[in-house]
C-alpha positions in Angstrom: 20.0 14.0 -11.9 16.7 15.7 -12.8 16.5 18.7 -15.1 14.6 20.9 -12.7 16.0 19.6 -9.5 16.7 21.9 -6.4 20.0 22.9 -4.9 22.4 21.9 -3.5 23.8 20.0 -6.4 23.2 16.3 -5.9 22.4 13.0 -7.6 19.9 10.3 -6.9 20.7 6.5 -6.7 18.2 3.7 -6.6 18.5 0.1 -5.6 15.4 -2.0 -5.5 13.0 -0.2 -3.1 15.8 2.0 -1.7 16.7 5.5 -2.8 19.3 8.0 -1.7 20.6 11.4 -2.7 24.2 12.3 -2.5 25.4 16.0 -2.4 28.1 16.5 -4.9 30.2 18.9 -3.0 30.1 17.3 0.5 29.2 13.6 -0.1 26.4 13.9 2.4 23.9 11.0 1.9 20.2 11.2 2.6 18.0 8.2 2.6 18.6 4.5 3.2 20.6 1.9 1.2 22.0 -1.5 1.9 25.6 -1.1 3.1 27.3 -2.9 0.2 25.3 -0.9 -2.4 26.1 2.3 -0.6 29.8 1.5 -0.6 29.7 1.1 -4.4 27.8 4.3 -4.9 30.3 6.3 -2.8 33.2 4.7 -4.5 31.7 5.7 -7.9 31.0 9.2 -6.5 34.7 9.7 -5.4 35.9 8.6 -8.9 33.5 10.9 -10.8 32.9 13.9 -8.6 34.2 16.4 -11.2 32.1 14.8 -13.9 29.1 15.1 -11.6 29.7 18.8 -11.1 29.9 19.3 -14.8 26.7 17.4 -15.4 24.9 19.4 -12.8 25.9 22.6 -14.6 24.7 21.2 -17.9 21.4 20.2 -16.4 21.0 23.7 -14.9 21.4 25.1 -18.4 18.8 22.7 -19.7 21.6 20.8 -21.7 22.0 17.1 -21.9 24.4 15.7 -19.3 27.4 13.6 -20.4 27.4 9.9 -19.8 29.4 8.9 -16.7 30.9 5.4 -16.8 29.6 2.9 -14.3 31.8 1.4 -11.6 33.7 -1.6 -13.0 
């Protein structure tokens, strides 16, 4: 997430030369990613959707987001 990012609430994921954004409320993905990497990002997203909502709100208030654990 970026401090001054635009709505709707979303996060960015990068993998090599690939980059996607994922909307937090809907899970809509924009961009291109290798299939296996995309599967992992979406699995992580499903596990941490509420944490992502909270972090978006913190960033919107110019506060530091909480750390979200990576997929194990």
